[in-house]
C-alpha positions in Angstrom: 16.8 -0.9 12.8 16.3 -4.5 11.7 13.0 -5.7 10.5 12.7 -8.2 13.4 13.0 -5.3 15.9 10.0 -3.5 14.4 6.9 -3.8 16.6 4.3 -2.0 14.5 3.9 -1.1 10.9 1.8 1.3 8.8 -0.5 -0.4 6.2 -2.6 0.9 3.4 -6.2 -0.2 2.9 -6.7 -2.4 -0.3 -10.3 -2.5 -1.3 -12.2 -4.6 -3.8 -14.0 -1.6 -5.3 -11.8 0.4 -7.6 -12.5 4.1 -6.8 -11.4 6.7 -9.3 -11.2 9.4 -6.7 -8.1 7.9 -5.1 -4.6 9.2 -6.1 -3.3 5.6 -6.7 -6.1 3.5 -8.0 -6.7 -0.1 -8.6 -4.0 -1.0 -11.1 -3.0 -3.9 -8.9 -4.2 -7.5 -9.1 -3.2 -10.9 -10.3 0.2 -9.8 -11.4 1.0 -8.7 -7.9 -0.2 -11.9 -6.3 -3.8 -10.9 -5.6 -6.9 -12.8 -6.6 -8.7 -9.8 -8.1 -8.1 -6.2 -9.2 -7.9 -3.9 -6.2 -7.7 -0.3 -5.2 -5.1 1.0 -2.8 -6.4 3.8 -0.6 -3.5 6.2 0.0 -5.6 8.4 2.3 -6.5 5.5 4.7 -3.4 4.6 6.7 -3.5 2.3 9.7 -0.9 1.4 12.3 -1.0 -2.3 13.4 1.1 -4.5 15.5 3.3 -6.5 13.2 2.3 -9.9 14.6 -1.3 -9.4 13.3 -0.1 -9.8 9.7 0.5 -13.5 9.2 -0.1 -14.1 5.5 2.0 -12.9 2.5 -0.3 -11.6 -0.1 1.8 -10.1 -2.9 4.4 -7.6 -4.0 4.3 -4.5 -6.1 6.7 -4.3 -9.0 9.2 -1.4 -8.8 7.3 0.9 -11.2 4.1 0.6 -9.3 5.9 1.0 -6.0 7.4 4.2 -7.3 3.9 5.5 -8.2 2.6 4.5 -4.8 5.4 6.3 -3.1 4.7 9.4 -5.1 1.0 9.2 -4.3 1.7 8.8 -0.6 4.0 11.9 -0.7 1.1 13.9 -2.2 -1.5 12.5 0.2 0.8 13.2 3.2 1.9 16.6 1.8 5.5 15.7 1.9 7.9 17.5 -0.4 10.7 15.6 -2.2 13.6 17.2 -0.3 
């Protein structure tokens, strides 16, 4: 499936308050294109129509993307198989 054909996407909540209880916590910020340090909430997933997202905010470097993927697998109770 091509990206243009996707109608909805799953997003993760990014919050200003860095909460230590989250599996993947706020080690994101200015280096990823954000204005402040933030916390990604892996246990708060939302499905939205793709057209709602209009502004590019930032991008995670590969090492943090790997940690986020691992955190999501734990949160969603997915095994690595």
